[in-house]
Backbone as a ProteinNet text record, in pm:
[ID]
protein_1_A
[PRIMARY]
MTDEEFDTTPPAAPSGAAAVFGDRMPSAIRFVEILADTGVSHGLIGPREVPRLWERHVLNCAVIEDAFPQDARLIDVGSGAGLPGVALAIARPDLDVHLVEPMQRRTEWLTATVTDLGLDNVTVHRGRAEELVGVVSAPWVTARAVARTAKLARWCVPLLDGRGTVVAMKGRSAQEELDADRRDLTKLGLVEAVISEHGGSVLEEPTLTLDLSFEPKVRRAGSSRKGSRKR
[TERTIARY]
7689.9	7779.1	7862.7	7930.9	8038.9	8142.7	8242.5	8333.8	8414.4	8388.7	8509.1	8504.3	8405.1	8429.8	8444.3	8507.7	8563.7	8692.5	8716	8863.2	8961.7	9026.1	9146.1	9285.9	9336.7	9467.2	9462.7	9547.4	9597.6	9585.3	9545.7	9523.7	9663	9687.2	9820.7	9800.7	9879.4	9952.7	9881	9822.4	9755.1	9857.6	9853.1	9950.1	10038.8	9933.5	9991.2	10071.3	10094.8	10146.2	10288.6	10339.7	10504.8	10496.8	10436.7	10478.3	10450.7	10432.3	10419.1	10494.3	10528.7	10625.7	10768.4	10781.9	10890.8	10975.2	11120	11173.6	11115.1	11022	11010.8	10852.9	10841.4	10717.3	10722.9	10835.6	10835.4	10814.2	10822.1	10748.9	10571.6	10597.9	10451.3	10368.8	10400.4	10335.9	10301.9	10431.4	10451.2	10359.7	10314	10236.5	10118	10047.9	9919.2	9901.2	10029.2	10013.7	9967.4	10022.9	10019.7	9877.4	9829.8	9677.7	9620.8	9561.8	9504.7	9525.3	9594.6	9637.4	9611.7	9744	9710.4	9577.6	9618.1	9511	9383.6	9367.6	9213.2	9201.9	9267.2	9290.5	9213.9	9307.9	9282.7	9212.3	9102.4	8962.1	9041	9163.7	9174.6	9126.2	9105.5	9064.3	8972.1	8821.2	8781.7	8763.6	8714.5	8754.1	8697.9	8588.3	8523.4	8628.5	8703.6	8782	8939.3	8959.1	9072.9	9090.1	9005.2	9035	9044.3	8970.1	9018.5	9167.2	9253.2	9338.6	9435.7	9436.6	9507.8	9474.2	9346.3	9324.9	9193.2	9133	9066.8	9172.2	9301.5	9375.7	9447.3	9579.7	9706.9	9741.9	9711.9	9745.6	9676.3	9516.8	9461.1	9508.2	9568.6	9674.8	9768.4	9886.9	9981.9	10006.1	9848.7	9881.1	9901.1	9882.2	9913	10030.5	10159.6	10234.2	10324.6	10248.4	10260.3	10217.6	10188.2	10069.2	10245.5	10355	10440.7	10545.2	10621.9	10765.6	10877.7	11025.1	11100.2	11151.3	11130.4	11205.3	11126.9	10998.9	10881.9	10846.7	10830.5	10780	10638	10601.4	10474.4	10350.7	10256.3	10192.5	10057.6	10059	9946.2	9783.4	9687.5	9636.7	9541.8	9478	9420.4	9452.7	9590.6	9660.5	9535.7	9537.8	9473.6	9574.7	9509	9607	9699.7	9770.6	9882.4	9882.2	9678.1	9646.5	9624.9	9736.6	9788.3	9940.1	9962.4	10116.6	10187.7	10179.8	10268.9	10309.6	10111.8	10218.1	10263	10263.5	10316.4	10478.6	10496.4	10644.8	10722.5	10614.9	10687.5	10739.8	10621.4	10618.6	10727.5	10762.4	10818.1	10921.1	11045	11155.2	11176.2	11225.4	11263.6	11156.3	11022.6	10925.8	10937.5	10928.7	10936	10803.4	10807.1	10605.9	10595.2	10445.8	10472.6	10310.2	10320.5	10204.7	10105.6	9990.6	9925.8	9740.5	9756.6	9664.6	9632.2	9527.8	9521	9492.8	9468.8	9407.1	9533.3	9563.1	9681.7	9688.4	9610.2	9645.1	9670.5	9660.8	9641.5	9824.3	9854.5	9967.9	10073.7	9996.3	10111.9	10138.6	10009.3	10037.3	10099.4	10039	10194.5	10305	10360.2	10445.5	10542.9	10455.1	10544.1	10516.3	10447.3	10463.4	10513.6	10571.3	10679.9	10818.1	10810.9	10954.7	10995	10859.2	10849.5	10867.2	10844	10885.8	11032.1	11040.6	11174.2	11231.3	11077.9	11059.3	11127	11228.4	11287.4	11287.8	11182.6	11157	10982.8	10943.3	10838.6	10807.9	10760.8	10779.3	10572.4	10581.2	10463.9	10433.3	10370.1	10331	10139	10117.7	10007.2	9921.4	9820.2	9755.7	9694.2	9583.5	9465	9529.1	9530.3	9569.9	9577.6	9493.4	9486.8	9579.8	9603.6	9692.4	9843.9	9940.3	10014.9	10047.9	9954.6	10039	10144.4	10237.1	10371	10447.7	10405	10504.1	10576.7	10487.6	10539.5	10452.7	10481.7	10444.3	10514	10477.9	10500.3	10432.5	10513.5	10475	10318.6	10331.9	10201.4	10124.8	10001.6	9964.9	9824.1	9821.2	9725.6	9622.6	9483.4	9399.6	9332	9260.2	9195.9	9072.4	8977.2	8818.5	8801.4	8820.2	8870.5	8766.4	8746	8614.5	8566.8	8454	8422	8550.7	8517.7	8642.8	8667	8582.6	8569.9	8665	8502.1	8617.2	8725	8801.8	8911.9	9060.6	9005.9	9078.2	9089.2	9049.4	9054.5	9152.9	9160.7	9226.3	9346.4	9366.5	9540.2	9633.5	9504.1	9565.2	9685.2	9651.8	9689.2	9903.1	9896.2	10006.5	10081.2	10007.3	10123.7	10258.5	10294.3	10468.2	10453.4	10386.3	10390.4	10286.1	10314.5	10192.4	10220.8	10094.2	10155.1	9999.1	9986.4	9875	9805.1	9670.7	9611.2	9594	9640	9580.3	9466.4	9325.5	9280.9	9205	9218.4	9162.3	9036.5	8987	8810.4	8698.7	8596.4	8556.1	8485.6	8380.1	8265.8	8238	8262.7	8139	8290.4	8388.8	8498.7	8422.6	8408.2	8346.1	8220.7	8108.5	8013.6	8068.6	8191.6	8219.9	8279.2	8357.5	8437.2	8354.5	8266.9	8175.4	8077.2	8036.6	8000.9	8068.1	8195.1	8266.8	8333.1	8306.8	8447.4	8428.4	8324.6	8296.5	8376	8406.2	8505.3	8647.8	8648.5	8764.8	8884.2	8746.8	8876.8	8893.4	8819.3	8803.5	8939.5	9003.6	9119.5	9220.2	9183.2	9300.2	9351.2	9237.4	9231	9272	9379.1	9412	9416.2	9419.2	9374.5	9282.6	9229	9176.8	9198.1	9244.1	9270.5	9173	9085.1	9080.6	9201.4	9230.5	9332.6	9297.3	9395.7	9285.1	9461.2	9440.3	9586	9536.5	9672.8	9647.7	9593.2	9530.5	9478.5	9509.6	9671	9666.6	9684.7	9684.4	9689.6	9553.1	9457.1	9328.3	9201.3	9142.7	9024.8	8944.1	8947.5	8887.5	8952	9026.3	9171.3	9113.8	9211.9	9141.5	9167	9052.8	9047.2	9142.7	9136.1	9217.1	9167.3	9138.9	9160.2	9190.5	9300.4	9420.8	9434.2	9426	9372	9531.2	9539.3	9658.1	9605.3	9690.3	9662.6	9798.4	9729.4	9863.5	9830.5	9928.5	9898.1	9839.8	9768.8	9708.2	9755.5	9854.8	9922.2	9867.4	9923.9	9852.7	9848.7	9770.4	9789.4	9867.1	9915.4	10020	9990.7	10032.8	9881.8	9852.9	9809.7	9747.3	9830.6	9789.8	9877.7	9774.9	9824.9	9783.3	9732.2	9616.7	9551.3	9617.2	9648.2	9771.7	9897.7	9973.8	10103.2	10120.9	10034.7	10115.9	10216.2	10284.4	10362.9	10337.6	10320	10234.7	10373.5
8120.6	8110.7	8181.1	8189.9	8231.5	8316.4	8405.7	8409.3	8314.8	8224.8	8098.1	8011.9	8011.5	7941.2	7968.8	8096.5	8138.8	8103.2	8076.6	8044.3	8186.6	8146.9	8276.3	8236.5	8148.9	8116.3	8230.5	8263.1	8395.2	8340.3	8467.1	8434.6	8448.6	8404.8	8396.2	8564.8	8598.3	8757.4	8731.1	8788.1	8860.4	8930.1	8868.1	8863.5	9055.3	9111.8	9273.3	9305	9291.5	9272.4	9336.7	9221.6	9230.5	9374.9	9430.9	9508.3	9630.4	9682.3	9777.8	9694.1	9600.2	9569.7	9571	9510.7	9505.7	9388.2	9355	9300.4	9295.6	9380.3	9376.7	9309.3	9200.4	9106.1	9062.6	8961.1	8872.5	8982.2	9072	9176.7	9202.1	9204.2	9276.5	9078.5	8993.6	8857.1	8808.1	8882.5	8841.7	8960.5	9044.9	9152.5	9094.6	9070	8963.1	8862.2	8755.2	8729	8738	8790.7	8879.1	8940.3	9017	9025.6	8919.7	8853.2	8742.6	8617.7	8659.1	8632	8693	8781.4	8839.1	8957.2	9007.5	9103.2	9126.6	8951.7	8909.4	8862.5	8826	8793	8871.5	9021.2	9110.9	9242.3	9213	9270.1	9406.3	9339	9496.6	9445.3	9342.5	9312.4	9141.1	9191.6	9126.6	8989.3	8837.4	8750	8679.7	8804.7	8820.5	8872.6	8934.1	9036.1	8952	8852.9	8798	8732.4	8628.7	8626.8	8733.7	8863	9017.9	9069.5	9027.6	9130.1	9167.3	9074.4	9159.6	9314.3	9249.5	9331	9462.5	9444.7	9535.7	9628.1	9588.5	9588.1	9652.4	9579.9	9543.9	9653.5	9575.6	9680	9716.1	9773.1	9883	10023.7	10002	10137.5	10070.8	10036.2	10027.6	10109.8	10092	10191.8	10335.1	10390.3	10502	10543.9	10456.7	10530	10638.4	10656	10696.3	10868.6	10908.8	11015.4	11060.7	11023.2	11109	11079.6	11233	11235.1	11162.3	11136.3	11063.1	11126.8	11037.5	11066	11112.9	11164.6	11243.5	11149.6	11249.2	11221.1	11255.4	11127.5	11116.4	11089.9	11109.8	11056.8	11027.9	10915.3	10818.4	10864.6	10922.5	10934.5	10848.7	10764.7	10676.2	10500.3	10465.6	10383.4	10188.9	10223.1	10073.2	9991.8	9925.1	9721.5	9860.3	9947.1	9975.4	10030.4	10024	10095	10183.2	10303.8	10237.8	10286.2	10300.4	10358.2	10196.5	10160.2	9999	9925.9	9946.5	9906.8	9993.5	10123	10247.5	10179.5	10211.9	10186.8	10043.5	9938.2	9814.6	9830.7	9916	10009.4	10074.7	10132.4	10282.7	10251.3	10181.8	10241.5	10379.1	10498.5	10575.4	10686.9	10648.7	10697.9	10700.1	10782.8	10858.3	10805.1	10696.1	10686.7	10662.5	10799	10806.3	10771.2	10647.7	10579.3	10660.7	10719.4	10793.2	10682.3	10641	10555.9	10566.1	10580.9	10628.1	10513.9	10367.7	10244	10205.7	10169.4	10129.5	9972	9899.1	9733.3	9772.1	9828.1	9847.5	9921.1	10070.2	10068	9970.4	9887.3	9729.7	9664.2	9620.2	9518.9	9594.5	9735.3	9837.5	9797.4	9839.2	9787.7	9614.5	9573	9448	9373.4	9421.2	9432.4	9486.2	9653.9	9646.3	9654.4	9571.2	9470.7	9368.8	9290.4	9158.5	9180	9292.6	9328.9	9410	9454.7	9566.9	9614.6	9729.8	9842.3	9936.4	9965.1	10089.9	10252.8	10260	10371	10417.4	10347.3	10363.5	10341.5	10471.3	10537.7	10521.1	10493.2	10449.2	10521.9	10605.1	10726.6	10709.1	10714.9	10635.5	10805.4	10817.6	10958.5	10996.5	11031	11155.8	11259.3	11268.3	11341.1	11428.2	11542.8	11678.1	11686.8	11555.1	11550.9	11513.5	11494.2	11546.6	11672.3	11780.2	11859.7	11923.2	11927.8	12007	11898.2	11774	11656	11641.8	11574.8	11545.2	11591.5	11652.7	11716.5	11625	11689.2	11626.7	11767.8	11754.8	11802	11688	11596.1	11486.7	11402.1	11459.3	11343.4	11256.2	11129	11018.4	10924.4	10886.3	10882.8	10763.4	10681.5	10549.2	10529.5	10577.7	10511	10589.4	10734.6	10721.9	10848.9	10981.6	11016.1	11108.5	11201.8	11267.3	11365.3	11421.6	11494.7	11630.6	11683.5	11778.3	11769.3	11702.4	11649	11577.4	11530.5	11457.7	11560.2	11708.7	11801.8	11892.5	11878.2	11926.2	11875.8	11746.5	11669	11657.6	11670.5	11672.3	11814.8	11903.9	12026	12041	11990	12122.5	12006.5	11889	11863	11897.9	11922.8	11928.4	12095.2	12019.9	12106	12223.5	12366.3	12463.9	12392.2	12456.1	12392	12283.3	12208.6	12083.9	12006	11900.9	11812.9	11682.6	11669.9	11550.4	11487.8	11323.2	11245.3	11155.8	11176.4	11061.7	10995.7	10897.2	10770.8	10740.6	10778.8	10754.5	10731.5	10653.3	10587.7	10669.8	10595.4	10691.9	10797.2	10844.3	10955.9	11066.8	11061.6	11188.6	11271.4	11319	11426.1	11498.3	11427.4	11438	11540.8	11442.3	11469.8	11636.6	11663.5	11732.5	11861.9	11858.4	11936	12004.9	11901.6	11941.2	12024.8	11951.9	12024.3	12130	12154.4	12296.5	12403.6	12470.8	12574.4	12589.8	12469.5	12427.6	12441	12347.7	12317.5	12498.4	12537.2	12667.7	12738.4	12727.7	12775.6	12744.2	12630	12544.4	12596	12682.9	12723.3	12646.4	12583.9	12463.2	12605.6	12558.9	12556.5	12537.5	12405.3	12313.5	12135.7	12120.9	11969.3	11892.6	11795.8	11683.2	11562.8	11500.8	11382.4	11303.1	11234.3	11071.4	10962.6	10909.4	10722.1	10650.1	10616.9	10487.7	10340.2	10240	10131.2	10087.7	10154	10110.6	9981.6	9934.8	9883.9	9716.7	9742.9	9609.1	9598	9729.7	9676.3	9692.1	9559.7	9583.7	9713.9	9775.7	9943.8	9987.1	10106.8	10188.5	10244.9	10269.1	10373.7	10497.5	10565.6	10709.4	10757.2	10873.8	11005.5	11129.1	11150.8	11316.1	11372.1	11485.4	11519.5	11681.5	11708.3	11820.9	11894.5	11982.3	12102.2	12241.6	12272.2	12377.9	12485.1	12602	12685.9	12713	12732.6	12797.2	12940.7	12976.8	13096.2	13234.7	13298.3	13420.3	13499.3	13598	13624.3	13828.1	13840.1	14022.7	14078.5	14220	14321.5	14427.6	14434.8	14572.4	14482.6	14347.4	14303.9	14269.8	14289.7	14265.1	14251.5	14143.1	14095	14195	14226.7	14318.9	14352.4	14459.6	14474.5	14488.5	14443.2	14486	14579.3	14666.9	14807.2	14880.6	14931.2	14995.7	15162.1	15234.5	15323.4	15436.3
9784.3	9873.5	9905	10052.9	10209.4	10063.1	10173.2	10094.4	10143	10241.4	10257.7	10192	10045.9	9931	9854.5	9839.7	9723.2	9691	9591.8	9536.8	9554.9	9627.5	9652.2	9601.3	9468.7	9471.7	9308.4	9321	9266.8	9146.2	9060.7	8935.1	8825.5	8707.2	8593.8	8550.4	8500.3	8456.7	8354.9	8304.7	8180.8	8117.3	7954.6	7846	7841.7	7888.4	7873	7969.8	8109	8232.9	8241.2	8087.1	8075.7	8052.9	7961.2	7905.6	7958.3	8081.5	8166.1	8306.3	8340.4	8471.5	8392	8345.7	8266.5	8321.4	8358.4	8438.2	8611.2	8645.8	8742.8	8756.5	8660.4	8690.2	8813.8	8831.3	8962.5	9081.8	9120.8	9239	9211.6	9094.4	9008.5	9055.6	9045.2	9072.8	9212.1	9295.6	9390.8	9500	9468.9	9496.2	9473.5	9408.4	9371.3	9434.4	9514.5	9590.9	9687.6	9719.1	9874.3	9924.4	9784.3	9764.9	9775.9	9720.6	9697.8	9843.1	9930.8	10073.2	10193.5	10246	10320.9	10318.4	10157.9	10148.8	10192.1	10141.3	10143.2	10311.4	10416.4	10551.5	10624	10566.6	10608.6	10612.2	10520.3	10432.8	10423.4	10324.5	10259.8	10121.5	10090.9	9950.8	9965.1	9881.3	9892.7	9800.7	9863	9867.6	9668.1	9625.9	9486.2	9418.7	9491.1	9369	9331.6	9396.1	9388	9224.5	9127.5	8972.5	8942.3	8964.5	8875.3	8895.3	9022.3	9086.5	8971.8	8900.4	8752	8683	8626.8	8558	8605.3	8760.1	8824.3	8864.1	8950.2	9043.6	9010.7	9043.7	9029.6	8857.8	8730.7	8649.9	8615.5	8651.5	8636.6	8665	8821.1	8892.5	8828.6	8776.6	8744.1	8563.6	8514.7	8420.6	8422.8	8548.2	8508.8	8586.2	8562.9	8587.4	8465.8	8382.2	8216.7	8267.5	8367.5	8447.1	8515.9	8551.9	8632	8566.9	8586	8497.2	8539.2	8473.6	8560.5	8677.8	8800.1	8949.6	8985.4	8958.9	9055.5	9191.4	9262.3	9446.9	9426.4	9461.5	9504.8	9589.7	9661.6	9752	9682.7	9723.5	9742.5	9834.8	9869.4	9977.7	9997.7	10145	10113.2	10054.2	10107.7	10061.8	10039.8	10110.2	10202.8	10155.2	10016	9981.9	9914.5	9925.3	9804.9	9648.3	9638.1	9532.7	9500.4	9418.7	9302.8	9370	9466.3	9559.1	9531.9	9590.6	9517.9	9453.1	9340.3	9216.9	9145.4	9161.6	9095	9102.2	9247.7	9262	9220.8	9242.6	9139.9	8992.2	8922.7	8746.6	8740.4	8839.6	8825.3	8971.4	8951.4	9027.1	9038.6	8975.2	8999	9060.6	9078.2	9168.4	9286.1	9368	9509.6	9542.1	9633.6	9665.9	9820.9	9812.8	9990.5	10032	10080.1	10099	10244	10186	10387.4	10339.4	10487.4	10523.8	10679.5	10712.6	10849	10954.1	10898.5	11013.3	11009.4	11155.7	11193.5	11122.6	11147.9	11051.5	10908.6	10874.3	10706.2	10725.6	10790.5	10773.3	10831.4	10894.8	10919	10802.5	10742.3	10660.8	10479.6	10475.4	10396.9	10428.5	10542.4	10597.9	10592.1	10570.3	10584.3	10440.3	10364.7	10207.8	10142.1	10165.2	10127.3	10161.5	10286.2	10318	10201.8	10204.8	10155.4	10029.9	9985.6	9825	9801.5	9907	9884.4	9826.9	9858.1	9719.2	9905.1	9784.6	9858.6	9823.8	9778.7	9692.7	9741.4	9888.5	9914.1	10066.9	10108.7	10295.2	10320.4	10399.2	10438	10652.1	10562.1	10705	10743.2	10849.6	10929.3	10980.7	10902.2	10888.8	10853.9	10872	10762.3	10682.6	10595.3	10509.2	10533.6	10599.1	10670.8	10797.3	10876.5	10977.8	10936.4	10795.2	10759.2	10714.9	10628.1	10607	10675.1	10597.3	10714.6	10752.7	10678	10754.1	10622.4	10541.9	10356.1	10283	10112.1	10049.7	9954.8	9822.8	9691.3	9538.3	9460.2	9361.3	9249.2	9335.3	9264.6	9341.5	9348.1	9478.6	9421.1	9419.1	9319.8	9444.1	9384.2	9495.4	9422	9472.3	9402.7	9480.9	9404.6	9519.5	9674.9	9719.7	9787.9	9869.7	9739.9	9764.5	9611.1	9610.2	9479.3	9512.9	9410.3	9312.5	9450.2	9466.2	9519.5	9680.3	9759.8	9863.3	9887.2	9791.5	9761.7	9745.5	9687.6	9669.5	9790.4	9857.9	9996.2	10022.7	10044.6	10137.5	10065.8	9917.9	9870.1	9805.2	9782.6	9749.2	9859.5	10002.5	10093.4	10112.6	10042.9	10026.6	9934.5	9835.2	9746.9	9781.4	9704.9	9725.4	9602	9637.4	9590.7	9463.5	9273.4	9239.3	9174.6	9195.4	9160.6	9151.6	9069	9015.4	9110.5	9087.9	9164.8	9054.7	9031.6	8962.2	9027.5	9010.4	9084.8	9017.7	9027.6	8942.6	8941.5	8853	8834.3	8724	8734.1	8622.3	8513.7	8473.2	8388.7	8424.2	8560.1	8608.3	8633.2	8539.2	8607.9	8503.7	8413.2	8300.4	8405.3	8474.5	8574	8646.2	8748	8886.2	8819.5	8767.7	8688.6	8699.9	8626.4	8582.8	8682.1	8814.6	8910	9039.9	9078.7	9172.2	9078.5	9002.6	8918.3	9011.5	9055	9138.7	9250.3	9312.2	9452.8	9409.1	9294.2	9267.5	9243.2	9206	9107	9279	9379.9	9454.3	9572.5	9567.2	9577.8	9494.6	9391.7	9258.4	9164.4	9114.2	9006.6	8927.3	8790.1	8707.2	8589.3	8572.7	8453.9	8543.7	8454.2	8443	8299.9	8333.3	8216.8	8182.7	8159.9	8171.9	8080.5	8147.9	8064.6	8081.3	7951.6	7947	7969.4	8055.7	8036.6	8003.3	7910.7	7983.2	7817	7761.6	7613.5	7546	7550.6	7434.4	7534.1	7671.5	7751.3	7845.1	7861.3	7927.4	7839.9	7862.6	7786.6	7802.5	7906.8	7935.4	7997	7927.9	7989.7	8116	8223.2	8318.4	8274.2	8343.6	8319.9	8486.7	8435.7	8574.8	8488.7	8655.7	8605	8677.8	8586.6	8647.4	8662.7	8760.1	8840.1	8897.6	8808.1	8863.7	8941.8	9033.1	9108.6	9150	9164.1	9175.8	9335.2	9354	9567.5	9488.9	9586.8	9652.6	9693.8	9664.3	9647	9755.2	9809.3	9910.5	9824.4	9797.6	9692.8	9741.4	9665.1	9675	9759.8	9874.9	9967.1	10042.6	10068.4	10176.2	10278.6	10403.9	10555.4	10632.3	10697.7	10790.5	10905.8	10984.7	11047.6	11174.8	11210.1	11292.9	11257.3	11122.4	11144.2	11055.4	11022.9	10989.7	11131.4	11114.6	11245	11223.9	11350.2	11349.8	11392.7
[MASK]
+++++++++++++++++++++++++++++++++++++++++++++++++++++++++++++++++++++++++++++++++++++++++++++++++++++++++++++++++++++++++++++++++++++++++++++++++++++++++++++++++++++++++++++++++++++++++++++++++++++++++++++++++++++++++++++++++++++++

């Protein structure tokens, strides 16, 4: 069967979606419709994924909303199809969400989608994470399926505003990646690492996040840059 033969009819919302989105359900449904339509035609979502847009993508991402405090400012690195950023912005209108995406066609799609959904709590930034250091920062950074933990942290930690947390969406490999990459993460200033489950009451398989808190490196007392001492 070719991609053209797949049914791209938006799937019906599962019963648990209302518990996550509340009175924002119409926006969540509209987001799924957009993903099934231009999300597919723009290559952001594979047509085979359409039947499971809710469980595997939109709801799967939205349930991590409980990782962020009220009125939190957060950055979604490598936002792609707005996952998890747009899903979070719909579920939590109090969040100040910044979508970071380097590809122009994707940022154009994200901008059009945000406008269609009327999300005034979302800002789209075109560029790689490393190019936006000093341009946008936040106490919270999130990402989904972007890179292994250590590489992802190297991109995300410079975007943190002071001590902050990277909430990385991971699958069952979360503990394995954490164990393998802990030394590199420690060099970046890791002070705490927690694996959290989200959405157990609305998803058959809860979403896992690797929550990595980092403390900015502080210059040690008495250390000065070469040539800074007066004679």
